[in-house]
KEKOL-692802 format. One record per residue: x, y, z of N, C-alpha, C in turn. Coordinates in steps of 0.1 Angstrom, whole numbers, plus 5000, padded with zeros to 4 digits. Atoms other than C-alpha are relative to their C-alpha. Layout:
// KEKOL-692802
XYZXYZXYZ/...
// end
This chain:
// KEKOL-692802
498649904992191878498661501150044993/499049985013194178698646501449945004/498750034997197778578642501050065011/498949964988200578578673501150084995/498949935005202678748646499450124990/500449935009201079018628500850064991/499149905005202779208599499150124999/500249835003202979578589499549964984/500850005014200879678555500449934989/499150065010203879608532500049855001/499550154995204779248546498649954995/500950064999200979178547499450024985/500350005010200279258515500849934991/499050145003202979018501499349905002/500550154998201378738520498750004993/501450055000198078788508500749994983/499950025014199678778470501149865001/499750184997201478438482498749935001/501150094998198178318489499050004987/500649965018196778458454500849884990/499050085006199778258439499849875000/500550154997198877938456498849994998/501150015011195277978443500049954986/499850015010196278018412501249914995/499050085003198877768412501250034994/498949955003201477998405501549995010/499250014985204177848428501350084998/498949915001207077998417500450125004/500149854997205978348421499850025014/500250024987204678248455501349995008/498650054992208278148467500650145000/499649885003209578468452499450135011/500549894989206978698476500349945011/499850054986207778458504501350035001/498749955000211378518501500150145003/500149874996210778908502499650025017/500649994982208978878537501049945005/499250054987211478628552501450055001/498649915001214778818538499650115011/500049904990213879068563500149975015/499650074988215578998595498849995011/501449974990212179128615499249904998/501250115005210078848598500549884995/499550145003212478568592499549885003/500550134991210878348616498750055001/501349944998207378488606499249804996/500450145000205278128612499149994986/501150065007202378178588500950004984/499549975013204778308558500949864998/499350145004207177968564499349914997/501250085004204077758564499949974987/500550015017202977868530501450004992/498950025007206377868518500249854998/500150114998206477528529498949894992/501350075005203077418514500350024985/499649985019204177578479501149894997/498950105002207477378482499449834997/500650145003205277058487499349994983/500450015014203777128452501150024991/498950025009206977188434500949855004/499350164998207976808447500950015011/498949984989210376928476499350005014/500850014992208376748502501250005015/499250004985211376738529500150145004/500449864998211777108525498550055005/501649964997208077168526499949975016/500550064986207576948562501150125008/499349904991210777158575499250145002/500649854995209277508569498950005005/501050014990205677408580500449995014/499849994986207077278612500750125006/499549884996209377558616499050105003/500749914996206777768613499050015009/501350024986204077598636500850025013/498949994986207077628663499650125003/500249834997206978018659498950055002/501349965002203278048657498949885005/500950095001201277778673498550065002/501249985002198277968678499250074985/500349965011197978048641499349874993/500550115006195177868623500549974988/499250015013196977908589500549895003/499150125001199777708603499849905002/500550114996197977448617499149934986/500650045015195677428583501149924989/498949995006198977428565500349865002/499450154998200277118580498949915001/501250085002196776958579500149934986/500350025018196976988538501349954998/498750075003200376868540500049855003/500850154992199176558562499349914989/501250075010196576488535500649974987/499350075012198776508507500849864999/499350124998200676238521499149885004/500950114996197576038530500049955013/500050004984197976048567498650115004/501049934996194376158570499650025015/500450014989194076078607501250155004/498949914993197076338616499650144992/500349865005195576598590498450055005/501649954993191976578610500550075011/499449964993194076628638500450145001/499149885006195776928624499050124999/501149904999192277078613499550045012/500849964985190677048649501150095006/499249864995193677258661499650154992/499849855007193577518635498150065005/501549934994189577548648499950035014/500149904987190477638681500550115001/499849834999191777938669499650064989/500849955014189377988638498949935000/501250145002186177798647499350024989/500949965008184277958622500850024984/499750005011186477928591499549904994/500650085008184677818563500749884994/499050105008187677648544500349865010/499450104992189077458572499049905005/501050074997185577308579499749934990/500350055013185077218545501249884999/499050114999188477038545500049885010/500250084990187776868579498849914996/500750095006184776728562500049934992/499250095010186176588532500549865008/499550124997188376378555499249925008/500950094990185876268581499349934988/500850105008183576138551501049904993/498950105005186675968534500349895012/499850084989187675828570498649915003/501350064997183975708575499650035017/500549974987183875918608498950094999/501249925005180176008601499250065012/500549924992179276128635500850145003/499549864999182076388634499950084987/500549945014180876458595499150085004/500949964996177676518609500250135005/499549904995178876748632500650144996/499349925006180976938608499150054990/501049935014178276978579499150095013/500949924992176077128610500550154999/499449895000178477388614500350084989/500149955012178877448580498650054994/501849945000174977498578499550105006/500049844990174977758604500550124994/499149875003177577958589499450034983/500850025012175877898553499049974997/501750055002172077858555499549984985/500549985010171877958521500449914988/499850105010173877708503499249904995/500350155001172877398484500749925007/499050124995175877208494499549975017/500250014986175177278533498949945002/501250054997171777158533500149834995/500150125007172376848509501149915015/498950114990175676738531499450005015/500350054987173976788566499049894998/500750105006171176578548500449875002/499550135005173276318537500949925012/498950074986175476288572498749935008/501050074993171976158588499649914991/500550115004171075948563501149894996/498850134999174575758562499849955013/500250034984173775758601499149915004/501750054997170375598595499150085004/501249914993168575878609499350034989/500549965009166275858583499150145002/500949884997163576128597500850114998/499349855005165876408603500549994987/499450005015167576348568498550054992/501349985007163876338554499550175001/500849874995162776648575501050124993/499049905005166176848564499750014985/500049995016165476758525498550094999/501249945003162076848525499850125003/499749854996162577188540500950084989/499349945010165277238516499250014983/500449995007163277118489498750124996/500749895004160577378494500750144998/499149865006163177658489500249994984/499450035014163977508456498550054989/501349965013161977708424500649934991/499650045012162177518393499950114988/499349885009163877758370499949954985/499850025016164077558335499049875001/500850095002161677328321500349854999/499250134999164277028322501250075012/499149994986165877058360500549885002/499450124996168176788361500050005013/499749984982169376888397498949985007/501050044990166176918412499149844996/500450145005164876578394501149915010/499350074988167776428414500250005011/500549994988167076558444498749935005/501350084996163376428444500649844999/500050174998164676058436501049965012/499449974987167076118464499350005012/500550004988164776188487499349885000/501250114998162475908477500949875003/499050094994165775688481499849975015/499949984988165975788515498549955006/501250044996162175718521499849854995/499950135001162275378507501049925009/498650044989165475298530499450025014/501049984985163075408561498849905000/501250135000160475128551499250085000/501049945000158175388542499149984985/500350055014156975188510498750074996/501349934999153475368511500450164996/499649905001155275708517500750054988/499650035010157375638488499450024987/500950045016154475548460499650185004/500649875004152775908472501150094998/499349875005155876118469500249974986/500050025011156175948434498950084993/501349995008152676038426500250165000/500249824998153076408438501150044989/499049925011156476468418500849944988/499350085008156976248391500050064988/500249905014155776538367501850065000/498949934996159076688381501449944997/498750125001161676368377499949974985/500150065011162676298343500649874993/499550135005164275998344498949885005/501450105001161175808335500249875002/499750124999162875468332500249955018/499950044985163975488371498849995009/501049994992160575608380499049845000/500950125003158775318363500649865011/499050094994161575078378499650015018/500849994988160575238412499049965006/501750054999156975198412499749844999/500350155000157174818401500449935011/499450044986159474768430499050015009/500749974987157274948454498949945001/501750055004153774778441500749835005/499450134994155874418446500050015015/500249964985156574518481499049985006/501149944992153274628490499149874995/500950095004151474328473499050044989/500649965014149974538444500149944988/499550035012150574288419499650034988/500549965012148474408392500350114995/499449835005149874768392501549944996/498550055002153274608397500349944984/500050055016152574408360499850124993/500449905013151174708341501550085002/498649985004154674848353501249974993/498950085007156874608342499549964985/500250005012154974578311500050124993/499349865009155474938299501450035002/498649995004158974908309500649894985/499850125015158874578282500050054989/500749915013157474818257501450094996/499049915000160575038262501549944997/498850095004163174718262499649885003/500750195000161974368255501349925003/498950054997165574248259500449965014/499850024988165474278295499549895008/500450124990165473948313499350015013/500850004987164774078347498650024999/501349944997161574248338499049854998/501150135003159773898326500249945012/499750134986161173738359499050105008/500949924991159374028377498549994998/501550055004156474008358499349865006/500250164994156473608369499750045013/500349984984156473728405498850085000/501649925001153674018399498749894999/501050105006151573718382499849885012/500050094992152473498411499649854992/500150135007152973208389501349935005/498850104991154972918408499949854993/499750145005154372628383500750074984/499349955016156972638350499149994990/500949985011153972558328499550134996/501049885004152072868334501150104999/499049905005155473078332500450014987/499550015014156372918299498650034993/500949945004152572998288500350144997/499749844998153273348298500950074989/498949955010156473398281499749964984/500450015015155073238249499350134995/501149865003152273528252501350134995/498949905004155173778252500949994987/499450015018157073618222499250024989/500749955011154573678202499750144995/500049865000153874018212501250074992/499149915004157474108209500849874989/499450125004158373848178501950035000/498749975001161874008173501049985012/499850034988162573978208501149865004/499450104995165373748218500149915016/499950054986164973738256499149895006/500950124996161573568257500349864993/500150145006162273298233501449895007/499050044988165573218258499249945013/500250004986163773248287498949865000/500850105000161172988275500849855000/499150134999164072698273499849995012/499750004985164572778313498649955005/501050024995161172698318498849884998/500750095007159872448293500449875006/499450184994160272028299499549934987/500850115009159671738279500250024986/499749975017158871758242499950134998/500249874998157972098249501150054996/498949935000161372208256500749914985/499250055009163071938226499550094988/500549945011160872148202500250144999/499349875000161672478217501850004998/498750005003165572418216500149954988/499250045013165672278184499450124991/500149905008164072578169501250095003/499149934994166572778190501250004990/498850065005169472608179500450004987/500049985012168572608145500350144995/499949855000167972978144501650045004/498649974995171673008160501149974991/499250025009173472788138500050034983/499849925013171972948107500550134997/499549865000172773268116501650015004/498649994994176273178132500150085009/499849914989176273288167501149915009/498850084992179773188184500050005010/500550054984178373228219498749925003/500950054999175773008215499949895011/499650104987177172728239499550105011/500049934989177473018265498750045003/501649974998173873128262499349905006/501150144994172472748269500649955011/499250124990175172638294499450025013/500850024986172672708323499149925002/501150114999170372458312500749885001/499350165000172872178314500249975017/500350044987171972188354499149874999/501050114999169071948342500749904988/499950095005170271618330499549964986/500850055012167471528308500050114988/500249915011167471878288501849984991/498750085005171471768282499749904992/500050125007170571448268499450044988/501049985016167871608242500850104994/498849895008170471898233501049914989/498750095004172971618225499449934988/500750095011170571378204499650124987/500149925008169371688186501650044990/498249995006173271778180500449914989/499150105007174171478167499049944985/501049995014170971458141500350134991/499549895009171971778131501449984989/498850035010175571658119499349914988/500350095015174071348100499150074989/500849975010171571548083500450134993/499149915009173871848072501249944994/498850065009176571608061499349954989/500550085010174171408041498950094990/501149935008171271648029500350155000/499449844997172971998039498550065005/501249974993169772028060499849975014/499850024988168872028095498949855002/501250085003165771808086500049904991/499650135009166271438070498650034991/501150035006162471458059499850114989/499849875009162571828046501150044994/499049945006165171898024500550094990/500749895007163772158006500750135004/499649884996165372418027501449975005/498550064997169272378026500950125008/499249944991171472538048501550074997/498849955003174672768046501349895003/499150094999177772568045500650045017/499549954987178772748079499149945011/500850094988175972558096500649905009/499050144994177772248101501350055008/498749974991181072418114499250065011/500249974986178872598142499449895007/500550134992177372248152500849965006/498550054994180872108154500350105012/499549884986182072448176499349965008/500849994990178972398196500349865007/499650124995179572018202501250005005/498850014992183172058209500050075019/500149924986182072318237499049905011/500850104990179372068250500549865007/498750134996181771758252501050035011/499049934988184271998272499349995012/500949964989181472088295499749865008/500150134993180671708303501549935001/498450034998184571668306500149844989/499450115012184771408273500850064990/499149915011187971578259500049954987/499650075014188771308235498550054987/501049965008185171388219500050134996/499849875001185471748224501250034986/498749985010189071738207499449964986/500650055012187371548179499450084992/500949925003184871778173500750134994/499449875003186872098173501149964985/498949985012189571958148499349974988/500650015010186771858125499550124995/500249845004185672228126501150094993/498949915008189272358121500049934985/499850055012189372128093499450064989/500849925009186572278076499950124999/499949855000187272638082501350045009/498949964992190872678092500450135002/499249874998190873058095499050075010/500849904987188173118124500549985011/499349994989189773238152499249945012/501150044988186673128175500549865002/499850185002187572758167501849965007/498650044993191572788179499850045015/500349964986190272978210499549885006/500350114995188072668217500849895002/499350094994190472438214501150035008/499249964991193072618235499350005013/500950024987190172628262499849845003/500150165001189672228257501449965003/498750064993193272158262500450055013/500149984988193472368290499349935012/501150054989190572208309500749815000/499250115001192571878297501250005008/498850004989195571988320501150054990/498549975006198072068289500250174996/500249855003198372428293501150054990/499149935014201572478268499449954988/500950025013199372298240499250134999/501149934999196472548252500750124993/499549865002198772858249500449994988/499649995009200172748216498850014991/501449945009196372748199499850145005/500149904998195973058214500850104994/498949895009199173228199499549994986/500250025013198073068167498550114997/501249925006194473248168500450155003/499549815000196173598180500850024987/499449975013198273548148499250054988/500849995010195473538127499550165001/500649845004194173898138500850055014/499149944990197074068158499450135004/500449894997194974368159498649995011/501150014993192474208181500350005017/499649984986192874338220499449845008/500850144991190574038236501049904996/499450095006192273788215501549975006/498949964993195673918228500249975016/500050014985194773948262500249865004/500450124994193573598263501349894998/498450045003196673468248501250025009/499049964989199073638274499249885011/500650084986196673478301500549865000/499450135002197273148287501649985000/498650015003200973188282500350015018/499849974987200973308320499649865009/500350124994199072988329501249895000/498950075004201872818311501750045008/498949914992204373008333500950064990/499249915011205773198302499950135002/500349884995205873528320500650104989/499549935007208273688295499250024986/500849945014206473608264498650035004/501449934997202873688281500650164999/499549785002204974058286500150014986/499749995015206074038248498550014993/501150005005202773968240498850154999/500749854996200974288257500650114997/499149905005203574478244499250114988/500649915014201574558212499050065004/501049904994199174708232500250125010/499649914992200874898257500850124995/499249895005202675258257501549964996/498650005002205875278239500750065006/499249954991208875368254500149945016/500050034985207975208287499749865000/500150135002208274858297498849975003/501050035002205174668292499549985015/499950034985205174538328499350145005/500349874995205074878341499250084997/501449935006202575028318498949915003/501350074993200274738328499750025013/500149974989200974808364499050165001/500549895002200175188357498349994995/501450035002196775108340499149905008/500650104989195874868370499449894994/500350135010195774568346499749885010/500050094988194874338377500049864998/500250125005194074028357501549944997/498450075006197473998343500950025012/499049994990199074108375499949875010/500050124992197373838394500449854993/499450125005198273578369501150004999/498750014995201873688373500249955011/500050024988201573648406499949845005/499850155000200573278403500749924994/498850055009202973208376501449975008/498950014990205673318400500249915012/500350084984204273128430500449844993/499850125005204172808408501649984995/498150025003208272898396500949995013/499050004992208972928429500850135003/499649845000209773288427499450075009/500749954990208573398460499750175001/499949794994209773778461499250054989/500649985016208473798424498450025004/501250024995205073668432499250115013/500949884984204673918468499850114990/500149845008205474238442498749974994/500650005008202874128418498550065014/501150004992200674078448499650145012/500049894991201474388467499750134990/500449915010200974588433498350024997/501549984998197374468435499350055012/500550004989196774538468500350195000/499749885000198074898461499250074989/501049965009195774938433498550045006/501549994995192774878456500150115013/499849874992194175168480499850134991/500149865005194375388454498750024992/501450025007190675308441499450095014/500749974989189675388478500450145000/499649845000191875738478499550054989/500349935011190775808444498250055002/501049954998187275878459499850095007/500149894994188076168474499650124995/500249905012187676388444498750005001/501150035003184276278444498850085012/501149974988183076398479499450144997/500449855006182776758464499450024986/500749985012181976688430498649995000/501250065000179176478437498850105005/501149874993177376768462499950114986/500349905010178077008431498949974990/500550065009176676798406498449955001/501450064992173376668428500249864993/500050155005174376288414499949935017/499750044987173376208449500049865004/500650174997171875848444501649945000/498350065003175375748429500850035009/499149994989177675908453499549905011/500150074991175875718481500649854998/499650185003176175368461501450034998/498550005000179975498455500449975013/499550034983180375528494500149855001/500650104994178775218500501049874991/499150095011180875028471501449995007/498750004993183975168484500549955015/499850074988183175018519500549865002/500150145006183174678504500949954993/499250055014185974688477500749905000/499050125000187974428491499749925000/500950114999185274208491499949924981/500150045017185874178451501049894997/499050105004187273868436501449984998/498249965004190574008422500550005014/499350014988191274068457500349895007/499950174992190573738471501049934994/499250075007192373578444501450025003/498749974996195473788451500449985012/499750004984195473788488500149855006/499950154998195273398488501049954992/499250055008197873388464501350075010/499549944992199573608489500649935014/500050074985198973428523500849874995/499250115006200273118501501449995003/498550015000203473248497500750015016/499549934987203973408532500349875007/500150144995202973038545501249965000/498750095004205572888524501450065005/498649924995208573148535500249985013/499850044986207673088572500649865001/500250144999207372708567502049964995/498750035007210872718544500650154996/499249875002212673038552501449984987/499049965011215073158522501149965002/498549994997218673068523500750074988/499349915008221373238510500049984987/499850035014221773238472501349914997/499050055000225273148475500049875004/500150174993224772818497499249944992/501150065009221872738472500749964990/499450035015223872728442501149875003/498950074996226772538457499449884994/500450185001226472168441501549935000/499250104996228271868442500749974988/499250005013230871898411500949895000/499250104997233171628426499749864995/500350145003231171328415499449974984/500650025014230271448378501349954992/498950035010231971328347500650124994/499549855005234171578329499150054989/500949945011231571628301499150045005/501349914993228671708324500850125009/499649894992230871918344500350144990/499849885009231772128313498850074992/501849935003228172148302499450095010/500849914988227172298337500650095001/499649834995229872568341499850074985/500649905009228872678303498650045005/501649964996225272668314500150125011/499949894990226372878345500550134996/499249875007228673138325498750064991/501049915006225673188304499050075007/500849964990223173218329500650135006/499449944996225473438346500150154991/500449865010225873678312498750044999/501149945004222373678307499650095012/500349924987221773818345500450134998/499649894998224174048341499550174989/501049925009222574178308499050065000/501449944995219174198320500450085011/499949924988220674368354500350144989/499149875008222474658328498650034990/501149935005219274698309498550025010/500749934989216974728341500550135005/499749834995219475018352499950094990/500049905009219375158320498650044999/501549985004215375118317499650155014/500649944990215275268354500850154997/499649855002217475588345499350074990/500849945009215375628317498450055007/501450004995212175608337500350165012/499649914991214075868364500150144992/500049855009214776128336498850014997/501449985003211076098324499350055011/500549934988209876158360500550145003/499249844997212276448363499350094991/500449915009211076618334498449995001/501349994996207576528345499750105009/500449954991207976718376500550174998/499649865004209577008360499150064993/501149935009207077068333498749995007/501049964994204177008357499750025014/500049934987204777198387498850085004/501549934995201277368384499349905004/501150134996199676998393500349985016/500050034988198876908428500649905001/498950074998201476718445499049895011/501050094994198876458459500649885002/500050115002200376138450501149995010/499150064988202475988481501049884993/498850095006205975848468500049885009/500450164998205275458475501349925001/498650104997208375228487500149884988/499850085012209875048458499949865005/500350164998208774668460501249924992/498850095000212074488460500049865000/500250144995211474098454500949945012/498950054990214874008474499550075014/500449964982213374238504499049925001/501150034993209874118503500149845002/499850174995210973718501500649995013/499150014987213473798531499250075011/500449884986211073998554500149885014/499850054986211573918591498649895007/501850084995207673798599499250004990/501149995011205973668571498649985002/501550034997202873558593499450135003/500649884997202473908604499750084987/500149945012202674018566498849934994/501250035005199973788556498650015008/501749974994197373878581499750124996/500749875005197374218568499349984987/500850055012196174028535498749945006/501250094993194073788559498750135006/501249934991191974078579499050084988/500849945009190274248548499149884996/500550115005189273908539499149965014/500550054988187873838574498650105003/501249874998185674178575499350004987/500949995012184474148538499649884992/500350145005184573768527499649925011/500350094995183473628557499249875000/500950135005180873378541500949924991/499550095012183773238521500849895012/499450134992185072898540501550034998/498850005001188472958524500950115009/499549904994189073268542500349985016/499450064984188973088579500549904998/498850095003190972798564501350075001/498849935004193473048556500950095015/499849934984193273248591500449875009/499750134997193572868604501449975003/499050044999196572788591501250135002/499249914994198273128601500050005013/500150024988197273098634500549855007/499750144998198272728637501350025000/498949995003201772828626500350105014/499749914988201573118656499449955011/499950104984200572878683498750085007/501149894990197273128690498549894999/501250094996194472888703499050035000/501049944998192073118708499150044987/500149975017192073218670499749934992/500250115007192472878659498649945000/501550044996189072798676499450084994/501049915007187573098662499749984986/500250035013188372998625499449874998/500750124996187272638635498550004999/501450005000183872738644499450094989/500449935005183373008618500049884985/499650075010184672728592498849905002/501150124992182172458609498850074995/501349935003179272738605499649974985/499949995014179872778567499849844992/500150125004180472388559500949915009/499250104989180972118583500649894993/499850085007181671878555501250034990/499050005008184172048538501649925005/498650114999187471828533501150075008/498449944994190072098546499550055011/500649954988187972208575499949875008/499350124992188371838585501249965003/498650015002191871848577500650105013/499949894995191872168598500049955017/500550064986189972008630500749885004/498950124990192171708636501050055004/498949935000195071898632500150105012/500349944988193572128659499949905012/500550114993192671848678501149955008/499050064996195971708679500850085007/499449884994197572058689499950005012/500449994985195472058719500849925008/499650094995196871748729501450025008/498549955000200571868726500050105012/499949854993199772218746499949925013/500149994982200872198784499650105005/500249864994199772428810499150074994/501049915008196572578792499150055012/500949984990194772798816499049945002/501350055000192072688830498950074997/501349955007189772958817500150004988/499950035013191172898783499449864996/500850144998190172528787498649974999/501649995001186772608798499650034989/500249945011186372828769500349914985/500050085006187872578747499149864999/501050115001185772268759498850064999/501449965002182472488759499550054984/500349955014183072608722500249884995/499950125008184172248709498949935000/500850134999181472058724499049954989/501050015009178772128699501049914986/499650055014181472048670500349855002/499350164998183271708685498949925007/500750114995180471578703500649905009/499650104994182271408729501149904992/499350125008184271208700501350045000/498749985004187771158697500650024985/499650005013189871248664500049904995/500250105010189970918654498749924998/501150025003186770858658499150094992/500649935008185671168640500449964987/499750055013188071078611499449894997/500250135008186570748606498750014996/501449965006183170898605499850084989/500049965013183971118581500649944988/499250065009185870878560498849904996/501450085004182570648561498950104990/501249955005180470928554500350074982/499549985013182371048522501049914996/498850125005184070738510499850014986/500150025016182770808472500750154995/499249885002184371178474501549985000/498349995001188071208462500750095009/499349904993189071528477499649945017/500250034986187271438512500649885005/499350134998188871058509501750075003/498449935000192471228504500250085015/499749934989192171458533499749905012/500150104990190471178555501149885002/499250094999192970948546501650035004/498649974994196171168555499850015013/500549984985194271258588500149855008/500050144994194170868593501349955002/498750044997197870828585501150095010/499149914988198871138612499649945013/500550054988196770988634500649855008/499750135004198170618628500849954992/499050035012201470578612500049894995/500050145002200870198614499049974990/500850055009198070238588500250044988/499449935013200370358561499449924988/500050065015199670068536498449964999/501449995003195870058541499550154995/500249865007196070448535500350014988/499750005011198170408504499249944989/501150105011195670118487498650084998/500849905003193170348491499850134996/499449845006194570718482500549964986/499750025014195870568450499449944992/501150075009192870378438498850114993/500849915004190970538413498949954991/501150085007188070358403498850094996/501249925003184770448387499050065010/501149974987182870468419500250145005/499649854995184670788428499350114996/500849885006183071128427501250074998/499249904996184971448423501649974991/498950045004187771308405500750084986/499649945005189771568390501350034996/498449995000193571668378500150085013/499249954986193871918408500049915013/499950104986193071668435500949894996/499350085002194871418416501850055000/498749975000197871628413500850015014/499849994985197671718449500549885008/500050164994197771318459501549974995/498850035004200671268440501250075006/499349944988202571558456500349955014/500250054987201671438488501149875001/499350125000203171118479501550044999/498549965003206371288467500750065012/499649964990206671488495500049935013/499750084985206671228523498750015009/500650004990203571318538498849905006/500250134999202670938539500749905002/499050065000205670838547500949974988/498850065011208370638524499149934994/501250105008205970528497501049934988/499550055011208870408472499349984985/500249985013207670298439498550024998/501349965001203970388447499750124993/500149915008204670718434500249984986/500249985018205370608396498749924999/500950085003202770358398498550095000/500949915005200270628406500150094990/500349945013201270848382499949964989/500350065012201070598356498650004998/501750034998196970548371499950134996/500649845001196670948366500250014985/499949985016198370948329498949954995/501250075006195870698321498550075001/501549924997192870878333499850114993/500049855008194171218321501149994991/498750045006196671128294500250174994/499549905003196871498282500650105015/499649924988197571638315501550005004/498549964999201271788318500549945017/499450014989201271738354500449815003/499650144994201571348354500949944985/499050025008204071358324501549995006/498550034993207671218336501150134994/499449875005209171528315499850135004/500449864997207471788330500550025015/499649954989208971968359498750045010/500649944989206772008391500550105011/499549914993206972298411499349995012/500449994989206672348446498950135006/501749914997203072448459499949955016/500650044984201772488496498749894996/501050115004199872178494498849995006/501349964995197172288519499050084994/500849865003196072598503498849954983/501050055011194472408467499049905003/501050095000192572138480498650024999/501749954997189372308486499750074984/500149945014189772438447499749874991/500150085010188672228417501050054988/499049905010190772288385499650154996/500449885005188572558374499250075008/500749914989187272688405498749965003/501150035002183672638396499849944987/500650075014182072418369499650064993/500949875011179872698357500850074993/499449855008182572938348501149934988/499050105007184972648333500150054987/500149975016183972728299500650164993/500149835007183973128297501750035006/498449954998187973108315500749994989/
// end
């Protein structure tokens, strides 16, 4: 539909030049032509010209003027598709995708067959996962441009994403018939065939997928993928012989691919470990240089066979000097018998190498290199560290360092052992020593920075990272630009331990923004992947983006943010002035003088830091201004984000609402993790939302009814119900019905007694059960204290984390006034964990939300403790 404000030929020619300048990114020239039209009094309010001027201004970074001109243009010509389209582009550049879609739809009312508007609309619909709308828009594009490849592919993919496989396959097959193989190596046609096969497989047409591959495999040039698909399909069909042949062909291409061996095991239907071992021995002879079958033999061997196999494997590793040998064999440590065999062999190696310089005491003719003993020491240190025998681990690592004091791996291992022992300060010192031996090693640098953050030395960690960040920019800012999430997460946790809640939240929000940016970055791939025909990768990308916040990085930072917000709700921050007031009246003159000097120094330091921060900010602003001037040709897609101010974040009005923003993605994408629902309970417990608390209780019970923190939440929920008055009759019926399978008609005291009886040997469970016992009956304090502070050998899961939480609960009065019991328990823990700084009297213990960490062990999982 033509515009309601048509221009005469001269001005219309100028308007076309504005459009050309916009397409060619000549924004300043476009403004000149717009000015020529608008300077004419007759056309000073011409809607489309005003809109294009606004769009051009937006790309020059003048956003407010841009919105003003576009809205003015839209008011003057509401029937112009150009004005609506431009307004949509403006909203899209601000990431307001829903508003942009509305604008595009309004534009299509006046110009329903405009290709560019339809394309822009389809991009936003796939970005927002409006799949039905995307299908309709792709249909319109298909009808308007039936000869274009993107029209067919986009239309087929819309049906594929909607799980309408039959329609998607019909469109793809019709399109395939129109394709002519123009070159001997047609990658795009090959990718089309693989994508078509992918859709057939997802429609559960296994036989059809095999027939499709048989028919077109000559035109598919990714032969590796073809073989893997054949193998997978034959396994699903039960054609085990054919599947075996496929995976054996794959093995000839890559003998180090462990999953291929396991697939052959599945194809040969071997359920006995001895049979699998014999099969692997055959492949070991067939591929004598391959390491994978040798390593897999250890998994399936047992008894004397395992001893013989692991003996030769260890000897080869020590002779060659393989630093990650323990990491390679760590999965075997689930079997106690295998652990004992490995330990016996290692001890014999130490004796024989020390006395005969050989692994074998009987045949000493074969001499080993001097480094063999060093690597045995190194392995033994990691071996005992994994088994929680810290003293032996330290003894062997010290022997290794004494043997070769310049090997970096030894310093890293000693730091790791000390970290597991609870001494994060000594651990970071050893990592710092390792980093000093090779300052050009980025991995050691990063590891050292991580250990510094674990020791709450944030400034030192930032300085360490500055060796590998861009010069002239603050390391913290550069790491944020590079989306270095591990560093920011560790910073957030360090600030949390130090009680700097605002700084901790700032880091959490920065990581959250990284995930948002990653989701926004997929926008550019919607057109690129269609053009390059990387269709399988594109579909995998869309599916990955849909569950992006299920990544462990996001879970850790969301957990930290929720814990901080809960703390801010429980203990809102007070004014700085009132918190700094000290009782100086009772101080001695010398103490008062020291205090005043200390305060003056702190004040001067704060002023200097503030001045440096202002100078750095001015420098950054100047740098950004220069960038805006020089990069005016770049698209102004980036939405200027609100500055994250720690003071503002710390004094947020409703911390619980803010915590829910972090919780929601976890409830959608990490619902199989019990911690998600325990955090949800803590939030809704404080908001007095009974039904939402009930929902969290039911979901937690479904995952693990014996979890200590679930028990804690259940008892508190039952107590909360008793305190509530005037619960609506309908709500009470729901509560009774849903709680019946969990409670079974038992009271809170009965549930707690049964829980304690069932888990009397587990310290984390005992801790939570006894806490609830005191909550239900304050008169049981002495009995609770006697049991909770008893650390005998019969208890399981006794670790530094749980003992620290028990100590903190005693200090915080969660079991009432306990007096000297605190010091006695600290001494008991110190005797059990002599290196753990948490039990040293000269160490400050930072305030932490006690409920949050009781479901975690010291290293989260024992399996990855050494790798951290």
